[in-house]
VOGU-3710 file (C-alpha; in Angstrom, 3 decimals, decimal comma):
1> xxxxxxxxxx> -16,597/10,422/11,495  -18,402/8,301/14,051  -18,711/4,546/14,022  -20,542/2,077/16,301  -21,788/-1,503/15,967  -24,619/-0,519/13,738  -23,395/2,201/11,304  -20,687/4,689/10,262  -21,579/8,347/10,151  -19,400/10,607/8,150
11> xxxxxxxxxx> -19,404/14,267/7,063  -18,318/15,642/3,685  -16,333/18,804/3,193  -19,679/20,627/2,547  -20,965/19,570/5,942  -23,553/17,122/4,999  -23,846/14,067/7,208  -24,341/10,545/5,838  -25,142/7,483/7,867  -24,245/4,137/6,335
21> xxxxxxxxxx> -25,271/0,842/8,098  -22,545/-1,816/8,294  -24,877/-4,217/6,504  -24,471/-2,021/3,329  -20,694/-1,690/3,512  -18,943/-4,211/1,277  -15,351/-3,362/2,364  -13,133/-0,880/4,274  -9,967/-0,204/2,357  -6,731/1,737/2,873
31> xxxxxxxxxx> -5,064/1,621/-0,486  -1,257/2,450/-0,473  -1,690/5,001/-3,275  -4,203/7,192/-1,459  -4,001/9,401/1,615  -7,371/8,410/3,111  -9,257/5,235/3,946  -12,410/4,518/2,057  -15,658/2,628/2,381  -16,628/0,368/-0,587
41> xxxxxxxxxx> -20,444/0,342/-1,108  -22,593/-1,712/-3,441  -22,090/-0,985/-7,198  -18,426/-0,166/-6,664  -19,298/3,159/-5,075  -16,605/4,413/-2,778  -16,751/7,012/0,060  -13,497/8,609/1,279  -13,090/8,759/5,003  -11,181/12,019/5,434
51> xxxxxxxxxx> -11,037/11,507/9,245  -8,772/8,430/8,623  -5,579/9,740/7,023  -2,245/8,095/6,364  0,677/8,978/8,549  3,318/7,809/5,987  5,974/10,415/5,262  5,722/12,005/1,827  9,271/11,635/0,593  8,881/11,490/-3,165
61> xxxxxxxxxx> 10,458/8,049/-3,327  13,556/8,839/-1,303  14,443/7,324/2,032  13,111/9,548/4,789  16,356/9,334/6,842  19,395/11,432/5,894  22,100/8,909/5,174  24,993/10,795/3,536  26,686/14,099/3,230  28,207/16,585/5,684
71> xxxxxxxxxx> 26,531/17,416/8,939  23,869/20,183/8,664  24,910/23,635/9,828  22,662/25,982/11,712  21,259/28,417/9,195  21,811/31,352/11,636  25,458/32,482/11,609  27,098/32,623/14,953  24,829/30,096/16,704  25,886/26,622/17,404
81> xxxxx> 23,971/23,626/18,681  27,046/22,150/20,295  28,563/23,669/23,429  32,022/25,034/22,805  34,773/24,528/25,319
//
């Protein structure tokens, strides 16, 4: 994707380029339920901007931080992350 003061140039998965002047773009949205930003064009047409992706962690509704339970053990027996004295 490329953008300047006059237009936005985006490429689809197929490889076709499309240049859209800012005067035609109704809105730029980043809905919370999608992974990519999108341009809203006249007639409620939308165009996904795959180059602008969300960086939110995908946690399935759970808090991303581990908050309870015993400390995690190294999956490789005999190896420890802590120095022993």
